[in-house]
C-alpha positions in Angstrom: -84.3 -173.7 50.0 -80.6 -172.5 50.1 -81.3 -169.4 48.1 -84.8 -168.7 49.6 -85.3 -165.5 51.6 -86.6 -165.6 55.2 -90.0 -164.5 54.0 -90.1 -167.4 51.5 -89.0 -169.9 54.1 -91.7 -168.6 56.5 -94.3 -169.0 53.7 -93.1 -172.5 53.0 -93.1 -173.4 56.7 -96.7 -172.0 57.1 -97.9 -174.1 54.2 -96.3 -177.2 55.5 -97.9 -176.6 58.9 -101.3 -176.2 57.3 -100.8 -179.4 55.3 -99.7 -181.2 58.4 -102.8 -180.0 60.3 -105.0 -181.2 57.5 -103.2 -184.5 57.1 -103.2 -185.5 60.8 -106.5 -183.8 61.6 -107.1 -181.6 64.6 -108.3 -183.4 67.7 -111.5 -182.0 69.1 -111.0 -182.7 72.7 -111.2 -180.9 76.1 -107.4 -180.5 76.2 -107.6 -177.8 73.5 -109.3 -174.5 74.1 -110.9 -174.6 70.6 -114.2 -176.4 70.1 -115.3 -178.3 67.1 -116.9 -175.3 65.5 -113.7 -173.2 65.7 -111.6 -176.0 64.3 -114.0 -176.4 61.4 -113.8 -172.6 60.8 -110.0 -173.0 60.5 -110.5 -175.7 57.9 -112.9 -173.6 55.9 -110.3 -170.8 55.7 -107.5 -173.2 54.7 -109.7 -174.8 52.0 -109.9 -171.4 50.3 -106.2 -171.5 49.7 -106.2 -174.9 47.9 -108.9 -174.2 45.3 -108.5 -172.5 42.0 -111.4 -170.5 40.5 -111.9 -169.7 36.8 -110.2 -166.3 35.9 -112.6 -163.4 36.3 -111.6 -160.4 34.4 -114.1 -158.2 36.3 -112.0 -158.7 39.5 -109.3 -156.2 40.3 -106.2 -156.8 42.5 -107.6 -155.3 45.7 -111.2 -156.5 45.3 -112.4 -158.5 48.3 -112.8 -162.3 48.4 -116.4 -162.8 49.4 -117.4 -165.8 51.5 -121.2 -166.3 51.8 -122.7 -168.0 54.9 -126.1 -169.6 54.2 -128.0 -170.8 57.3 -127.4 -170.8 61.0 -125.2 -173.0 63.2 -122.4 -172.8 65.7 -119.9 -173.5 62.9 -121.4 -170.8 60.7 -120.9 -168.3 63.6 -117.4 -169.5 64.3 -116.5 -169.3 60.5 -117.8 -165.7 60.3 -115.7 -164.7 63.4 -112.6 -166.5 62.2 -112.7 -165.1 58.7 -113.3 -161.4 59.7 -109.7 -160.2 59.5 -108.2 -162.7 57.1 -107.0 -162.4 53.5 -106.6 -164.7 50.6 -103.4 -163.6 48.9 -103.8 -159.8 48.6 -107.6 -159.9 48.8 -109.3 -159.1 52.1 -112.0 -161.6 53.1 -115.5 -160.3 53.4 -118.2 -162.4 54.9 -121.9 -161.9 53.9 -124.8 -163.8 55.5 -127.6 -164.6 53.1 -130.7 -166.7 53.0 -131.0 -169.9 50.9 -133.1 -168.1 48.2 -130.9 -165.0 47.8 -128.4 -164.4 44.9 -124.9 -165.8 45.3 -123.6 -163.0 43.0 -120.1 -161.8 44.0 -119.5 -164.8 46.2 -116.4 -167.0 45.6 -117.2 -169.5 48.4 -120.2 -170.4 50.5 -120.5 -172.2 53.8 -123.9 -173.8 53.6 -126.0 -174.9 56.6 -129.3 -176.1 55.1 -131.1 -179.2 56.3 -134.1 -179.0 53.9 -133.2 -181.1 50.8 -135.1 -178.9 48.4 -133.5 -175.7 49.6 -130.0 -177.3 49.6 -130.5 -178.6 46.1 -131.4 -175.0 44.9 -128.4 -173.5 46.7 -126.0 -176.1 45.3 -127.3 -175.7 41.8 -127.0 -171.9 42.0 -123.5 -172.2 43.4 -122.4 -174.6 40.6 -123.8 -172.2 38.0 -122.0 -169.2 39.6 -118.7 -170.9 40.1 -119.0 -170.8 43.9 -117.1 -173.3 46.1 -119.6 -174.9 48.5 -118.5 -176.1 52.0 -120.9 -177.8 54.4 -121.1 -180.3 57.3 -121.9 -184.0 57.5 -121.3 -187.2 55.5 -124.2 -186.4 53.1 -123.1 -182.9 52.0 -120.7 -184.1 49.3 -123.1 -186.9 48.2 -125.8 -184.3 47.7 -123.6 -182.1 45.4 -121.6 -180.0 47.7 -117.9 -179.7 47.0 -116.3 -180.1 50.5 -118.0 -181.7 53.5 -116.6 -181.4 57.0 -117.3 -184.1 59.5 -115.9 -185.5 62.7 -114.6 -189.1 62.7 -112.7 -190.6 65.7 -112.9 -187.2 67.4 -111.0 -185.5 64.6 -112.2 -183.1 62.0 -112.0 -184.7 58.6 -113.4 -183.8 55.2 -114.7 -185.3 52.0 -114.4 -183.8 48.5 -116.7 -184.3 45.5 -114.5 -183.6 42.4 -117.4 -183.8 40.1 -119.2 -181.0 41.9 -116.0 -178.9 41.8 -115.7 -179.5 38.1 -119.4 -178.6 37.6 -118.6 -175.2 39.3 -115.5 -174.7 37.2 -113.3 -175.1 40.2 -110.0 -177.0 40.5 -109.2 -178.6 43.9 -105.5 -178.9 44.6 -104.0 -182.4 44.5 -102.4 -181.5 47.8 -105.8 -181.1 49.4 -107.2 -184.2 47.6 -104.4 -186.2 49.1 -105.5 -185.3 52.6 -109.2 -186.0 52.2 -111.0 -188.8 53.8 -113.1 -189.7 50.8 -113.1 -188.3 47.2 -116.4 -188.7 45.4 -116.0 -188.5 41.7 -119.6 -188.8 40.6 -122.9 -188.6 42.5 -126.5 -187.9 42.0 -128.7 -185.9 44.3 -129.9 -188.9 46.2 -126.4 -189.5 47.4 -125.8 -192.8 45.6 -122.6 -193.3 43.6 -123.0 -193.6 39.9 
């Protein structure tokens, strides 16, 4: 880092802080003003920085990075609020709320809150076909075909990753993120059992 500029050093420090936060988890306790939903929203944003999408020649440099929110929950609301003024690289983040049966066209990532198994199956299949990163909540999200599942364990926000689901969508999850995950699923069926 001897020859690194101040801007480069700040960028490196920011990335290290994000990794440390993901590594050690963020406690969801009364001592912090943020609740579980807000902490999960921060995780959603940071996940977007550690996934590579297939190159899309139709995207131009300033085009927005579209995050879809499917369903209703406190975490979905917090994610929408948190992402409002953020960017991914040079791309401004744009959040769109859609219903489970609407097109995912234009979306790069989707925060999915759907409890109905049939609807969730349809959303996850459409997302995989469209190259959309899926992020949801609960132990079962990644075993049902979602890419990243947020959960709370020992009062800390943690996450699981299904690398097979990521590959099916044409996504590459950074090894840095995989090193921080609670569980990495490599092959699942829709019933949630390991193959």
